[in-house]
C-alpha positions as CSV (number, residue, x, y, z in Angstrom):
1,M,6.1,-14.0,22.0
2,K,5.9,-10.3,22.5
3,A,9.4,-9.8,21.1
4,F,8.5,-11.8,18.0
5,M,5.4,-9.7,17.4
6,M,7.3,-6.4,17.8
7,A,9.9,-7.7,15.4
8,A,7.3,-8.9,12.9
9,L,5.0,-5.9,13.0
10,P,7.0,-3.7,10.5
11,W,7.1,-6.5,8.0
12,I,3.4,-7.1,8.4
13,C,2.7,-3.4,7.8
14,I,4.9,-3.4,4.7
15,G,3.2,-6.5,3.3
16,I,-0.2,-4.9,3.8
17,A,0.9,-1.7,2.1
18,V,2.3,-3.6,-0.9
19,A,-0.9,-5.6,-1.2
20,L,-3.0,-2.5,-1.2
21,F,-0.7,-0.8,-3.7
22,A,-0.9,-3.8,-6.0
23,A,-4.7,-4.0,-5.8
24,N,-5.0,-0.4,-6.7
25,Q,-2.8,-0.7,-9.7
26,G,-5.3,-3.1,-11.2
27,A,-8.1,-0.5,-10.7
28,V,-5.9,2.2,-12.3
29,K,-5.2,0.0,-15.4
30,K,-8.9,-0.8,-15.7
31,A,-9.8,2.9,-15.5
32,K,-7.2,3.9,-18.1
33,A,-8.4,1.2,-20.4
34,S,-11.9,2.6,-20.3
35,G,-10.6,6.1,-21.0
36,K,-11.6,7.5,-17.6
37,E,-9.4,9.9,-15.7
38,Y,-8.3,8.3,-12.4
39,G,-7.4,10.4,-9.3
40,N,-4.0,11.0,-7.9
41,Y,-1.7,8.8,-5.8
42,M,-1.9,10.7,-2.5
43,A,-3.5,7.9,-0.5
44,E,-1.0,5.4,-1.7
45,G,1.9,7.7,-0.9
46,M,0.6,8.4,2.6
47,C,0.1,4.7,3.2
48,L,3.5,3.7,2.1
49,G,5.1,6.6,3.9
50,M,3.5,5.6,7.2
51,C,4.3,2.0,6.8
52,M,7.9,2.6,5.9
53,G,8.2,5.1,8.8
54,T,6.9,2.4,11.1
55,A,9.5,0.0,9.8
């Protein structure tokens, strides 16, 4: 079971990162539609970089 968890952990991290990225894209589209300036993408880049590094 431990070997399975160690093998599955990178895929789980990547899945979580993709889910967070997709959820944030909806917020960005909503903010752009209302004419507001939305921040930068530093948090998403750091999250994806750490998850891909783990994988």
